[in-house]
C-alpha positions as a printed Julia matrix, in Angstrom:
109×3 Matrix{Float64}:
 111.25  114.82   98.39
 108.94  116.52   95.88
 109.25  115.7    92.21
 111.41  118.14   90.29
 110.52  116.97   86.8
 107.13  118.23   85.63
 105.1   116.88   82.74
 105.79  120.07   80.81
 109.55  119.57   81.38
 109.18  115.97   80.25
 107.48  117.0    77.0
 110.26  119.49   76.37
 112.89  116.77   76.72
 111.37  114.26   74.3
 113.91  113.01   71.76
 113.72  114.73   68.4
 111.77  117.71   69.77
 108.42  116.44   68.39
 105.54  118.81   67.7
 102.2   118.56   69.47
 100.64  116.5    66.69
 103.38  113.88   66.98
 102.99  113.78   70.75
  99.21  113.44   70.38
  99.65  110.54   67.94
 102.04  108.88   70.39
  99.46  109.19   73.17
  96.54  108.24   70.91
  94.77  111.49   71.73
  93.89  114.84   70.15
  96.37  117.7    69.74
  94.03  119.81   71.89
  94.8   117.46   74.78
  98.52  118.16   74.35
  97.7   121.88   74.38
  95.97  121.37   77.74
  99.06  119.52   79.01
 101.19  122.5    78.0
  98.84  124.71   80.03
  99.39  122.63   83.15
  96.99  119.7    82.98
  98.62  116.36   83.7
  97.99  113.44   81.33
  96.09  110.3    82.15
  98.53  107.53   83.18
  97.88  105.58   79.96
  98.81  108.66   77.91
 102.02  109.24   79.87
 103.03  105.61   79.39
 102.17  105.67   75.68
 104.28  108.8    75.11
 107.24  107.26   76.95
 107.07  104.01   75.03
 106.71  105.72   71.65
 109.82  107.8    72.26
 111.81  104.9    73.76
 111.8   106.28   77.29
 111.19  104.66   80.66
 107.45  104.78   81.51
 108.27  105.15   85.2
 109.93  108.49   84.51
 106.82  109.61   82.61
 104.62  108.63   85.57
 106.91  110.58   87.9
 106.76  113.65   85.65
 102.96  113.37   85.45
 102.73  113.28   89.24
 101.46  109.7    89.63
 104.62  108.41   91.32
 107.45  109.98   93.28
 111.12  109.24   92.83
 111.15  107.81   96.36
 108.34  105.39   95.5
 110.13  104.2    92.39
 113.46  103.91   94.2
 111.79  101.77   96.85
 110.67   99.34   94.14
 114.18   98.68   92.91
 117.58   98.02   94.31
 119.21  100.37   91.83
 122.48   98.4    91.91
 120.73   95.23   90.71
 118.72   96.83   87.92
 121.86   97.57   85.89
 121.41   97.58   82.15
 117.62   97.3    82.3
 117.47  101.06   82.88
 118.84  103.2    80.09
 120.72  106.06   81.67
 120.93  107.98   78.42
 117.14  108.39   78.56
 117.02  109.18   82.26
 116.52  112.88   82.98
 119.55  114.48   84.62
 117.49  115.55   87.64
 116.61  111.89   88.33
 120.3   110.95   88.18
 121.24  113.82   90.5
 118.51  112.87   92.96
 119.73  109.26   92.99
 123.31  110.37   93.66
 122.1   112.67   96.46
 120.07  109.82   97.97
 123.12  107.57   97.97
 125.31  110.28   99.5
 122.77  110.85  102.26
 122.69  107.1   102.89
 126.49  107.03  103.29
 126.5   109.75  105.97
């Protein structure tokens, strides 16, 4: 299944609606780099992870949004039932939750 969440979507969902300068500081890069991200360029993995950590989000979701991982690859790493409280659902994008529910429904058929 292709990723639904893009890096641009991810930036738009950051808590507090930070400006490009704040995002650049979080990623330890220049604001011009954030401008390039907004024009469609994906970040380097280290930048995606840095942004996620700065804003208290799951770095795996950032790597999915940046196109480095797929939701299927991440799901294969974890038995979602055993992860429990280690994943913060309030920071999980709705599309990721919906895709997980759909995966479970398909598995029950």
